[in-house]
C-alpha positions in Angstrom: -32.6 51.9 15.6 -33.0 51.4 11.9 -32.6 47.6 11.7 -32.3 47.7 7.9 -28.9 49.4 7.9 -25.9 48.2 9.8 -22.3 48.9 9.1 -19.3 47.0 10.5 -16.3 49.3 11.0 -13.5 49.4 13.6 -14.6 46.1 15.2 -18.1 47.6 15.9 -21.6 47.5 14.5 -23.2 50.9 13.7 -26.9 51.7 13.3 -28.5 54.9 12.4 -31.4 55.6 14.7 -34.8 55.9 13.1 -35.0 59.6 13.7 -31.4 60.1 12.6 -30.5 61.8 15.8 -27.3 59.8 16.4 -25.6 56.5 15.6 -25.9 53.6 17.9 -22.6 51.6 18.3 -22.0 48.1 19.6 -18.3 47.6 20.2 -17.7 43.9 19.7 -14.3 43.8 21.3 -15.8 44.7 24.7 -19.6 44.3 24.2 -20.3 47.9 25.1 -23.1 50.0 23.6 -22.7 53.7 23.1 -24.0 56.7 21.1 -22.0 58.4 18.3 -22.8 62.0 17.1 -23.5 62.7 13.5 -21.6 65.5 11.8 -22.6 68.9 13.1 -23.7 70.2 9.7 -25.9 67.3 8.8 -29.4 68.7 8.3 -32.2 66.9 9.9 -35.6 67.5 8.3 -38.0 67.0 5.5 -36.5 66.0 2.2 -33.2 64.8 3.7 -32.4 61.1 4.0 -29.3 59.8 5.8 -27.6 56.5 5.2 -24.5 54.8 6.7 -21.9 53.1 4.6 -18.3 51.9 4.9 -15.6 53.9 3.0 -12.0 52.5 3.0 -12.4 51.1 6.5 -14.0 54.3 7.8 -17.6 55.0 8.7 -19.4 57.2 6.2 -22.7 59.1 6.0 -24.5 59.7 2.7 -27.0 62.6 3.0 -29.5 62.8 0.2 -31.7 65.8 -0.4 -33.7 66.7 -3.5 -30.8 68.4 -5.3 -27.6 67.2 -3.5 -25.8 64.2 -2.1 -23.3 65.0 0.6 -20.7 62.4 1.5 -19.2 62.5 5.0 -16.4 60.4 6.4 -15.4 59.8 10.1 -11.7 60.8 10.0 -11.0 60.2 13.7 -13.1 57.4 15.2 -12.1 58.1 18.8 -12.7 61.9 18.7 -15.7 61.5 16.4 -14.4 64.0 13.9 -16.3 64.1 10.6 -15.4 65.8 7.3 -17.5 66.3 4.1 -15.5 64.7 1.3 -17.8 65.3 -1.6 -20.9 67.3 -2.5 -22.6 65.7 -5.6 -25.3 67.4 -7.7 -28.3 65.2 -8.3 -29.7 67.4 -11.1 -29.1 65.0 -13.9 -30.9 62.1 -12.1 -33.6 64.4 -10.6 -36.6 62.0 -11.4 -34.9 59.1 -9.6 -33.9 61.0 -6.4 -37.0 60.1 -4.3 -36.3 56.4 -4.6 -32.5 56.4 -4.6 -30.6 54.3 -2.1 -26.7 54.2 -1.7 -25.3 50.7 -1.8 -21.5 51.0 -1.6 -18.6 53.3 -2.3 -14.9 53.3 -3.0 -12.4 56.0 -3.7 -13.5 56.2 -7.3 -17.2 55.2 -7.3 -20.5 55.2 -5.4 -23.2 52.7 -6.3 -26.8 53.7 -5.8 -30.0 51.7 -6.5 -33.6 52.6 -7.3 -36.6 50.3 -7.6 -35.4 49.2 -11.1 -31.9 50.5 -11.7 -28.3 50.4 -10.3 -26.5 53.7 -10.9 -22.7 54.4 -10.7 -21.3 57.9 -9.9 -17.6 58.4 -10.7 -16.1 60.9 -8.2 -13.2 62.1 -10.4 -15.1 62.7 -13.7 -18.4 63.6 -11.9 -20.3 61.4 -14.4 -23.4 59.3 -13.7 -23.9 56.0 -15.5 -26.7 53.4 -15.5 -25.1 50.1 -14.7 -28.2 47.9 -14.8 -31.9 48.3 -15.4 -34.8 45.9 -15.0 -37.0 45.9 -18.0 -39.9 44.0 -16.4 -41.6 44.7 -13.1 -40.3 42.9 -10.0 -42.0 42.1 -6.8 -39.1 43.5 -4.7 -37.2 46.7 -5.3 -33.8 46.1 -7.0 -31.9 47.5 -4.0 -32.8 44.3 -2.1 -30.4 42.3 -4.3 -28.1 45.1 -5.4 -25.3 44.3 -2.9 -24.3 41.4 -5.1 -23.2 43.9 -7.7 -20.6 45.4 -5.3 -18.9 42.1 -4.8 -18.6 41.6 -8.6 -17.3 45.1 -9.2 -15.1 45.7 -6.1 -13.7 42.3 -5.0 -12.1 42.2 -1.6 -8.3 42.1 -1.6 
């Protein structure tokens, strides 16, 4: 499994396997491991990266290719029914795409990080904005510490 990415949803921990073939689930209420299928239309292959996130209490998949970012949400956890909720063009941030990494998302925004920037995409207006940029070189990529930005922008209720 991909130990760098774990999502807690529905009282379970979820990991994307290294080869992105499926999601490994540990149900904490009964200590049972199981496999969960990815959306049927998710393309496995060169140039496509897949990430897990939480979205309004649901499991979400962000699929990034050279030109597009597809956002999937698990609508029915028990039946494992997925739906694509957005398809975002990456044309205007083309040079950043190889190093982009999704951090967090809400109904309105998705936060993504690169080695030196935090970007925000607004779903309704379909506008990209740079939220933060490192002016000097850093030993670690910015996305190592970018989760702190989510807490400041989207406080828990």
